[in-house]
N, C-alpha and C positions, 0 to 999 in steps of 0.2 A: 893627482892625489885622490884617492878613493875615500869618500865620506861614509863612515860606518855609524848609522843611527844608534845602534846598541851601545857603542862606546860613548857617544855624545850623551845619551840618556843616563848612563852610569856616572859620568863625570858631573852632570847636572844634579843627579841624586846626591852625590857626595857633597857637592857645593851647598845644596839645600839643607842637608843634614848639619853641616857646619854652621850655616847661617841660623838655623833654628836653635842650635845650641847657644850661639852667641846672643841671639835675641832673648832666649830664656834667662841666660846669665845676667844680661843687662836689666831685664825686668826685676829680677831679685835684687840686684845691686841698687837700682834706683828706688825701690821700695825701702830698702834698708836705709838709704840716704834720707828718706822722708821721715823715718821714725824719730829722729831728734826734734823735728818740728812738732810732731804729735806729743812727744815727751814734754817739750817746753810749755806747751799749752795746758796739758792735763795734769802734769806733776808740778810744774813751776807756776802755773796759773798766769802765764804771760802770753797774751794773744794780741798785744799791741803791734800794729803794723801788718797783721794778717788780713789779706784781702778776701773777704767772703765771695766777692764776685769772681775773682780768679780761681779760687778753689772750687766754686760751683761749676765753672766752665770745665775744669779738670774732671769733676764728678760726672757731668753730663757726657763728656767725651768717653769716659770709662763705661758708662751705661750703653752708649751707642756701639762701642767696640765689643762689649759683652754680647749684645744682641747680634751683631755681625758674626762674631765667633761661634755663637750657638747655631746660627743659621747655616754656617759653613761646616759645622761639626769639627771645629779646629780648637783642640784643647790649648794649643800654644797661644791662642788669642784670648779665649774666654777665661781660662784659669787665672792669668795675671790680673785680668780686669776685676775679679772678685777681691783680690788684694787691694787694688787701687780704689775700688768703691769703698772698702772698709777704711783705708787710710784717709782718703779725701773726705769721707763722711765724718771721721773723727776730728779732722782739722776744722771743718765747717761747724760742727756741733760745739767744739771747744771755743771757737771764735765767737759764737753766739753767747755761750755761757760766760766766758771770761773777757770778752771784748768790750 
């Protein structure tokens, strides 16, 4: 069997495109799933049981991924991080205000 690098590259490119699409979709989905937590804190004034330590770790992780994404010039990494920084920050601030 003859190995054709051009075909392998094209297949890898399609696979990467699908994976990037899936990752982008999951980023949006998981952010949407976080909105009820933010809503419960800021609208319902219910921050009982919210761990500032855990959400601070998520916030720090998002900052590191943002930095990495910017360094790699990869919008698929750094753009979702802006959403996560906003959501994580909202949870942390709400937990401080209403906790």
